[in-house]
N, C-alpha and C positions, 0 to 999 in steps of 0.2 A: 340743331338738337340731335345729340347722339344717344341712341338707345341700344341696349343689348338685351335681346330676348334669350333667356337662360333656362336650362333644365338640367337636372341631375338624375342619376340612377344610383341606388344605394344597396348595401347588403341587407338592410332591414329598415324598420320604421323609426327606431329611437337612437339618437346619438348618445343619450344617457346610458344606454345598454352596450355602448362600445361599437355600434354600427358605423359603417364608413361609407364615404362616397366612392363609387367605382367608375363613374362616367360623368363628364361634364360636356355639355354642348351649348354653344353661344352663337347667335346670329346678330350681326351688326346692322342697324337701321339708322340712317342719317337723314333728317328732314323727311321722314316717312318714305324713304326709298331704301331698298336693299343695296348694300354696297358690294356684296360678294365676299366680304371679310367674315370669317368664322373662326371660332376656337373650339376644338374638339379633342378630348383626351380620355382614353381609358386609363384606369388607375388600379394598381394592385393594393388591395386592402389589408393584406396580411392577417386575415381572419376568414372564417367560413361565411359563405353567403347563404342566407336562409332559403330553404326550398321554396317557400311561398314567393320570395322575391324573384327567384330564377324563373318561376312560372310567369311573372309579369314582364320581365325584360329579357329573359333568355341568355343572360351573361353568366358564365360559369367560372369557377375558381381556376380551372385548367386554362381557359382563355386568357385570364389575367395574370398568369404566372410570370410572364416575362415583361409585364408593363411597369412603368415607373410608379413610385409611391407619390402620395399627395405632396410630401415635402419636396420631392424632385421637381414638381411642376407648379408649386404654389406661387412663386414669384412671377413666372410667365403669365399665369392666370390673372393675378392682380394687375399686372401691367396692361393686360388686354381690356379689363373691365373698368379700370380706374376713371372716375369722373363721369361715367355714363349713368343714365337712368336704366336700372335693371327692370325688365318686365318678366315677372315670374308667376306662374299659375299655382296658387296656394303657396305664397311666398314664405310664410312662416316655416314651412317644412324645409325648403332648400336653404334659406338663410340660416336656420338653426344648424344644419349640417355643415355649411361652409364655415361658420364661425367656430364650430367644434374642431374642424380640421385645421383652421388657422391657429387655434390655441395649442393643438397638439404639436404643430411644427416648432413652436417656441418651447413647449415643455420637453421636447426631445432634443433640445440644444441647437436648434436652427435659428435663423434670422429672417426677417421680412422687411424689405425696404431698408436693409442695413441696420435694423434695430432688433433688440432682444425683447420686444413686446409685441403682442398679437393685436393687430387692428381688427375691428369688427367691420364686416363688409358694408354695413349701412353708414359707416364713417367715411368710406371711400366713394360710395355711390348713393344715389337715391333709389329707393325700391318702390315699385308699383305692383300691387297684387292684382293680376288680371282676373282672378276668381272673385275677389271682392267687387271689382268693376262689373263683372258679368251678373253677379247677384243683385247689384243695384239696378241694372238695366232690365233683368228678367227675374224679378222676385217670384219665389214659389215654383220655379222651373229647374230642370236639371242643367247644371252649368259646368259639368266636366268637359274636358277637351273634345271628346267625341260628339257630345250633344251640341256643343257650340259649332263644331264643323258642319253638322247637319243644318243648324239654324242659319248659318252664314254661307252655306254652299261652298265650303272649303274642302278640297279633295284630301281625304286621309286614307285612301285605299291602300297605301303602302304600310300602314300602321298595324301590322300583324302582331308585333311586339312593341312595348314601350322602348324607345331609344332616345337618348338625351338630345342629340343633334337633330334627328328627324322631328321630335316633339317640339323643339325650339323653332324649327322652320314652320311647322304647322301653326304653332301658337302665334308666331309673327303675323301670318296671314289672318288669323282670327282676330288678333288685337287691332290690326289696321282696319278690318271690317267693322269691329265694334266701335271704333272711335271715328268712324266716318268713311273709311275705305279709300277715299280719293287721295292719291299721293301728292297731287299738285293741282292748283286751280286751272292752269293752262299748261298743256304740253306743247312742245315745239313740233308742229305738224310737219315740218320739213325733215325731222329726224336728226340724229346726232351728226351724221356725216355731212349733211347739208349745212347744219348750224356751224360746223367747224370750218367749212370751206370759206374762202375769201371770194365773195361774189359781189361784183360791182352792179349796183342797181341805179338805173336812170329814173329820177323823180321829175314828174311833169305836173305843173299846176293847171288845174282845170278852171277855165274862166267861163263866165256867163252860165254857171251851173244852175239848174232849176232848184226850187225849194225842196228840201228833204221831206219825204212823205213819212209822217208819224202814225204808226198803227198802235192804238191804245188797247190794252188788254180788256177783255170782256169780264163781266162779273164772275162768270164760271171759271175763267182762266185765273183770275185773282184768287178765287177760293181754292183752286187746285194748287196754286203756288203757295198759299198760306199753309195748306195741309202738308205739303212736301217739306216746308221749313220746320213744321212741328215734328215730323218724322225724323229729320236730320238732327234736330235739337234733342230729341229723346234718345236716339242711338248714340249721340256723342256726349251724353251726360250734361246737357245744358250748355254746350260750347259752340252752338251754331252762330257764327259771326253775322250772317245775313239777318237772322232774326233779331239780334241785339241792335242792329242798325236800322230796323224798321222805325219809321217816324223821325229819323234824323233829317234835319233840313238840308236841302241840297241847293247848290248854286243855280241860278237861272242859266239855261243853255245859251251859248253864244249864237248870235244870228248866223244863218247859213250864208 
């Protein structure tokens, strides 16, 4: 499962008013693990940035003067995100701007994927709105990124300004926490170096072994276990596999 956590910064709030994307940041997650692959690009908008927007992200027209245009980077961007699930906080905002920019590439005589028609980003990727997910998990509460960082103990101390790549990295941590947090059921306790090493292991059969001691959970332990499954199910939006398997018949254990 390949997911791309994405964020943008813009010159203003409305593409319908000619506002443009000035920064894109993407972080790749595969099977709930960070791969280290990112996509990050500053973009020259060829228009003035609103003063209110500069107060939010700190990016100035002077800084962007020598950066490429969106048309220059559009194909590389599409190649990076193609086929992935995009995780975006308040997805309608970023998707609207991305589709506006893709349409402009074609209107200005460019091509995308060798074609003279503009794709919509949701035709190339699936889109998940992490804000909508947060609102479903925490109705009536603040669900902006800073509030979610506090709720899920995600460090956002470097976030003095909004920045697309930094915000994408922070959102990735928040999203993984919101959807369960655990990257894998079991980690290799030996570590990657030991796992990669070729180690011969001598296997010995134990004969005349005593019966295995079975310790049954107490009523208190069973109740605590059930409460923990309920918490996991709530935080994952009803996707707790262990809870779904409760009551499923199991095979009789083999004799020791």
